[in-house]
PDB file with one MODEL, atoms N, CA, C and O in Angstrom:
MODEL        1
ATOM      1  N   MET A   1       0.629  -1.337   0.029  1.00  0.00           N
ATOM      2  CA  MET A   1      -0.038   0.091  -0.102  1.00  0.00           C
ATOM      3  C   MET A   1       0.707   1.297  -0.057  1.00  0.00           C
ATOM      4  O   MET A   1       0.393   2.292  -0.710  1.00  0.00           O
ATOM      5  N   VAL A   2       2.003   1.213   0.943  1.00  0.00           N
ATOM      6  CA  VAL A   2       2.668   2.457   0.744  1.00  0.00           C
ATOM      7  C   VAL A   2       3.410   2.578  -0.430  1.00  0.00           C
ATOM      8  O   VAL A   2       3.540   3.731  -0.842  1.00  0.00           O
ATOM      9  N   LYS A   3       3.978   1.601  -1.133  1.00  0.00           N
ATOM     10  CA  LYS A   3       4.526   1.601  -2.237  1.00  0.00           C
ATOM     11  C   LYS A   3       3.845   2.286  -3.345  1.00  0.00           C
ATOM     12  O   LYS A   3       4.395   3.136  -4.045  1.00  0.00           O
ATOM     13  N   LYS A   4       2.469   1.836  -3.501  1.00  0.00           N
ATOM     14  CA  LYS A   4       1.652   2.505  -4.505  1.00  0.00           C
ATOM     15  C   LYS A   4       1.333   3.954  -4.072  1.00  0.00           C
ATOM     16  O   LYS A   4       1.150   4.784  -4.962  1.00  0.00           O
ATOM     17  N   LEU A   5       1.273   4.227  -3.112  1.00  0.00           N
ATOM     18  CA  LEU A   5       0.961   5.852  -2.404  1.00  0.00           C
ATOM     19  C   LEU A   5       2.251   6.653  -2.990  1.00  0.00           C
ATOM     20  O   LEU A   5       2.173   7.719  -3.601  1.00  0.00           O
ATOM     21  N   LEU A   6       3.330   6.021  -2.724  1.00  0.00           N
ATOM     22  CA  LEU A   6       4.625   6.854  -3.064  1.00  0.00           C
ATOM     23  C   LEU A   6       4.733   6.886  -4.574  1.00  0.00           C
ATOM     24  O   LEU A   6       5.203   7.870  -5.145  1.00  0.00           O
ATOM     25  N   PHE A   7       4.267   5.727  -5.280  1.00  0.00           N
ATOM     26  CA  PHE A   7       4.402   5.827  -6.615  1.00  0.00           C
ATOM     27  C   PHE A   7       3.406   6.953  -7.241  1.00  0.00           C
ATOM     28  O   PHE A   7       3.767   7.764  -8.094  1.00  0.00           O
ATOM     29  N   VAL A   8       2.211   6.886  -6.736  1.00  0.00           N
ATOM     30  CA  VAL A   8       1.346   8.132  -7.051  1.00  0.00           C
ATOM     31  C   VAL A   8       1.789   9.281  -6.910  1.00  0.00           C
ATOM     32  O   VAL A   8       1.700  10.068  -7.852  1.00  0.00           O
ATOM     33  N   VAL A   9       2.426   9.695  -5.598  1.00  0.00           N
ATOM     34  CA  VAL A   9       2.993  11.016  -5.358  1.00  0.00           C
ATOM     35  C   VAL A   9       4.020  11.230  -6.158  1.00  0.00           C
ATOM     36  O   VAL A   9       4.067  12.395  -6.552  1.00  0.00           O
ATOM     37  N   GLY A  10       4.956  10.462  -6.591  1.00  0.00           N
ATOM     38  CA  GLY A  10       5.898  10.618  -7.448  1.00  0.00           C
ATOM     39  C   GLY A  10       5.387  11.110  -8.815  1.00  0.00           C
ATOM     40  O   GLY A  10       5.943  12.061  -9.364  1.00  0.00           O
ATOM     41  N   ILE A  11       4.392  10.511  -9.344  1.00  0.00           N
ATOM     42  CA  ILE A  11       3.867  10.725 -10.617  1.00  0.00           C
ATOM     43  C   ILE A  11       3.343  12.070 -10.686  1.00  0.00           C
ATOM     44  O   ILE A  11       3.523  12.850 -11.621  1.00  0.00           O
ATOM     45  N   VAL A  12       2.616  12.310  -9.523  1.00  0.00           N
ATOM     46  CA  VAL A  12       1.917  13.778  -9.446  1.00  0.00           C
ATOM     47  C   VAL A  12       3.053  14.895  -9.383  1.00  0.00           C
ATOM     48  O   VAL A  12       3.010  15.900 -10.093  1.00  0.00           O
ATOM     49  N   GLY A  13       3.991  14.653  -8.543  1.00  0.00           N
ATOM     50  CA  GLY A  13       5.060  15.562  -8.438  1.00  0.00           C
ATOM     51  C   GLY A  13       5.679  15.814 -10.021  1.00  0.00           C
ATOM     52  O   GLY A  13       5.678  16.939 -10.521  1.00  0.00           O
ATOM     53  N   VAL A  14       6.087  14.883 -10.571  1.00  0.00           N
ATOM     54  CA  VAL A  14       6.849  14.691 -11.920  1.00  0.00           C
ATOM     55  C   VAL A  14       5.755  15.455 -12.891  1.00  0.00           C
ATOM     56  O   VAL A  14       6.162  16.344 -13.638  1.00  0.00           O
ATOM     57  N   ALA A  15       4.355  15.093 -12.868  1.00  0.00           N
ATOM     58  CA  ALA A  15       3.472  15.919 -13.692  1.00  0.00           C
ATOM     59  C   ALA A  15       3.364  17.524 -13.326  1.00  0.00           C
ATOM     60  O   ALA A  15       3.099  18.424 -14.122  1.00  0.00           O
ATOM     61  N   ALA A  16       3.602  17.633 -12.102  1.00  0.00           N
ATOM     62  CA  ALA A  16       3.552  18.996 -11.814  1.00  0.00           C
ATOM     63  C   ALA A  16       4.786  19.919 -12.124  1.00  0.00           C
ATOM     64  O   ALA A  16       4.646  21.140 -12.181  1.00  0.00           O
ATOM     65  N   LEU A  17       5.962  19.322 -12.316  1.00  0.00           N
ATOM     66  CA  LEU A  17       7.125  19.927 -12.681  1.00  0.00           C
ATOM     67  C   LEU A  17       6.960  20.091 -14.221  1.00  0.00           C
ATOM     68  O   LEU A  17       7.266  21.179 -14.708  1.00  0.00           O
ATOM     69  N   VAL A  18       6.549  19.200 -14.939  1.00  0.00           N
ATOM     70  CA  VAL A  18       6.526  19.226 -16.330  1.00  0.00           C
ATOM     71  C   VAL A  18       5.329  20.419 -16.660  1.00  0.00           C
ATOM     72  O   VAL A  18       5.532  21.172 -17.612  1.00  0.00           O
ATOM     73  N   ALA A  19       4.359  20.533 -16.028  1.00  0.00           N
ATOM     74  CA  ALA A  19       3.233  21.545 -16.203  1.00  0.00           C
ATOM     75  C   ALA A  19       4.046  22.673 -16.045  1.00  0.00           C
ATOM     76  O   ALA A  19       4.130  23.319 -17.090  1.00  0.00           O
ATOM     77  N   LYS A  20       4.660  23.124 -15.123  1.00  0.00           N
ATOM     78  CA  LYS A  20       5.528  24.314 -14.663  1.00  0.00           C
ATOM     79  C   LYS A  20       6.559  24.606 -15.715  1.00  0.00           C
ATOM     80  O   LYS A  20       6.637  25.760 -16.137  1.00  0.00           O
ATOM     81  N   ARG A  21       7.233  23.818 -16.107  1.00  0.00           N
ATOM     82  CA  ARG A  21       8.232  23.905 -17.091  1.00  0.00           C
ATOM     83  C   ARG A  21       7.461  24.409 -18.470  1.00  0.00           C
ATOM     84  O   ARG A  21       7.914  25.408 -19.029  1.00  0.00           O
ATOM     85  N   VAL A  22       6.359  23.768 -19.001  1.00  0.00           N
ATOM     86  CA  VAL A  22       5.751  24.271 -20.140  1.00  0.00           C
ATOM     87  C   VAL A  22       4.902  25.519 -20.021  1.00  0.00           C
ATOM     88  O   VAL A  22       4.603  26.209 -20.996  1.00  0.00           O
ATOM     89  N   LYS A  23       4.515  25.786 -18.729  1.00  0.00           N
ATOM     90  CA  LYS A  23       3.825  27.187 -18.552  1.00  0.00           C
ATOM     91  C   LYS A  23       5.051  28.259 -18.525  1.00  0.00           C
ATOM     92  O   LYS A  23       4.848  29.337 -19.085  1.00  0.00           O
ATOM     93  N   ASP A  24       6.141  28.057 -17.990  1.00  0.00           N
ATOM     94  CA  ASP A  24       7.300  29.021 -18.043  1.00  0.00           C
ATOM     95  C   ASP A  24       7.608  29.179 -19.375  1.00  0.00           C
ATOM     96  O   ASP A  24       7.718  30.333 -19.788  1.00  0.00           O
ATOM     97  N   SER A  25       7.792  28.140 -20.232  1.00  0.00           N
ATOM     98  CA  SER A  25       8.320  28.184 -21.462  1.00  0.00           C
ATOM     99  C   SER A  25       7.171  29.039 -22.655  1.00  0.00           C
ATOM    100  O   SER A  25       7.519  29.591 -23.699  1.00  0.00           O
ATOM    101  N   ASN A  26       5.890  28.938 -22.157  1.00  0.00           N
ATOM    102  CA  ASN A  26       5.072  29.607 -22.786  1.00  0.00           C
ATOM    103  C   ASN A  26       4.979  31.080 -22.438  1.00  0.00           C
ATOM    104  O   ASN A  26       4.709  31.948 -23.269  1.00  0.00           O
ATOM    105  N   ASP A  27       5.197  31.282 -21.275  1.00  0.00           N
ATOM    106  CA  ASP A  27       5.059  32.704 -20.650  1.00  0.00           C
ATOM    107  C   ASP A  27       6.593  33.462 -21.222  1.00  0.00           C
ATOM    108  O   ASP A  27       6.540  34.670 -21.451  1.00  0.00           O
ATOM    109  N   GLU A  28       7.702  32.852 -21.403  1.00  0.00           N
ATOM    110  CA  GLU A  28       8.697  33.485 -21.971  1.00  0.00           C
ATOM    111  C   GLU A  28       8.531  33.527 -23.335  1.00  0.00           C
ATOM    112  O   GLU A  28       8.860  34.635 -23.757  1.00  0.00           O
ATOM    113  N   ARG A  29       8.137  32.742 -24.246  1.00  0.00           N
ATOM    114  CA  ARG A  29       7.644  32.948 -25.646  1.00  0.00           C
ATOM    115  C   ARG A  29       6.878  34.031 -25.711  1.00  0.00           C
ATOM    116  O   ARG A  29       7.308  34.992 -26.349  1.00  0.00           O
ATOM    117  N   ALA A  30       5.819  34.094 -25.184  1.00  0.00           N
ATOM    118  CA  ALA A  30       4.889  35.317 -25.276  1.00  0.00           C
ATOM    119  C   ALA A  30       5.548  36.654 -24.994  1.00  0.00           C
ATOM    120  O   ALA A  30       5.330  37.660 -25.669  1.00  0.00           O
ATOM    121  N   LEU A  31       6.442  36.595 -23.859  1.00  0.00           N
ATOM    122  CA  LEU A  31       7.141  37.960 -23.470  1.00  0.00           C
ATOM    123  C   LEU A  31       8.099  38.235 -24.705  1.00  0.00           C
ATOM    124  O   LEU A  31       8.068  39.366 -25.190  1.00  0.00           O
ATOM    125  N   TRP A  32       8.978  37.249 -25.266  1.00  0.00           N
ATOM    126  CA  TRP A  32       9.669  37.585 -26.396  1.00  0.00           C
ATOM    127  C   TRP A  32       8.866  37.958 -27.533  1.00  0.00           C
ATOM    128  O   TRP A  32       9.240  38.957 -28.147  1.00  0.00           O
ATOM    129  N   HIS A  33       7.852  37.362 -27.929  1.00  0.00           N
ATOM    130  CA  HIS A  33       6.851  37.762 -28.904  1.00  0.00           C
ATOM    131  C   HIS A  33       6.600  39.349 -28.754  1.00  0.00           C
ATOM    132  O   HIS A  33       6.863  40.183 -29.620  1.00  0.00           O
ATOM    133  N   GLU A  34       6.127  39.562 -27.686  1.00  0.00           N
ATOM    134  CA  GLU A  34       5.595  40.821 -27.306  1.00  0.00           C
ATOM    135  C   GLU A  34       6.786  42.086 -27.461  1.00  0.00           C
ATOM    136  O   GLU A  34       6.644  43.222 -27.912  1.00  0.00           O
ATOM    137  N   ALA A  35       7.826  41.508 -26.982  1.00  0.00           N
ATOM    138  CA  ALA A  35       9.148  42.513 -26.916  1.00  0.00           C
ATOM    139  C   ALA A  35       9.741  42.632 -28.349  1.00  0.00           C
ATOM    140  O   ALA A  35      10.476  43.588 -28.593  1.00  0.00           O
ATOM    141  N   THR A  36       9.473  41.752 -29.269  1.00  0.00           N
ATOM    142  CA  THR A  36      10.015  41.727 -30.570  1.00  0.00           C
ATOM    143  C   THR A  36       9.181  42.113 -31.713  1.00  0.00           C
ATOM    144  O   THR A  36       9.680  42.117 -32.838  1.00  0.00           O
ATOM    145  N   THR A  37       7.816  42.475 -31.505  1.00  0.00           N
ATOM    146  CA  THR A  37       6.992  42.791 -32.410  1.00  0.00           C
ATOM    147  C   THR A  37       6.890  44.176 -32.450  1.00  0.00           C
ATOM    148  O   THR A  37       7.137  44.816 -31.427  1.00  0.00           O
ATOM    149  N   ALA A  38       6.464  44.900 -33.781  1.00  0.00           N
ATOM    150  CA  ALA A  38       6.330  46.464 -33.732  1.00  0.00           C
ATOM    151  C   ALA A  38       5.052  46.689 -33.060  1.00  0.00           C
ATOM    152  O   ALA A  38       4.127  45.877 -33.050  1.00  0.00           O
ATOM    153  N   PRO A  39       5.052  47.852 -32.492  1.00  0.00           N
ATOM    154  CA  PRO A  39       3.807  48.164 -31.903  1.00  0.00           C
ATOM    155  C   PRO A  39       2.971  48.722 -32.806  1.00  0.00           C
ATOM    156  O   PRO A  39       3.409  49.381 -33.749  1.00  0.00           O
ATOM    157  N   ASP A  40       1.558  48.492 -32.587  1.00  0.00           N
ATOM    158  CA  ASP A  40       0.725  48.933 -33.435  1.00  0.00           C
ATOM    159  C   ASP A  40       0.016  50.298 -32.991  1.00  0.00           C
ATOM    160  O   ASP A  40      -0.811  50.418 -32.087  1.00  0.00           O
ATOM    161  N   LEU A  41       0.505  51.269 -33.799  1.00  0.00           N
ATOM    162  CA  LEU A  41       0.139  52.636 -33.614  1.00  0.00           C
ATOM    163  C   LEU A  41      -0.754  53.263 -34.449  1.00  0.00           C
ATOM    164  O   LEU A  41      -0.554  54.288 -35.101  1.00  0.00           O
ATOM    165  N   ARG A  42      -1.901  52.488 -34.387  1.00  0.00           N
ATOM    166  CA  ARG A  42      -3.243  52.908 -35.236  1.00  0.00           C
ATOM    167  C   ARG A  42      -3.990  53.671 -34.396  1.00  0.00           C
ATOM    168  O   ARG A  42      -5.068  54.131 -34.773  1.00  0.00           O
TER     169      ARG A  42
ENDMDL
END
């Protein structure tokens, strides 16, 4: 029982780390896009 619980906790932890990295990557990409595109002066 304890092994199963540790396995589930490990999987959830890895999934959280992956989700955080994906979010950080998307945020950085959006920031670079905003910083490098010409302003819309209409």
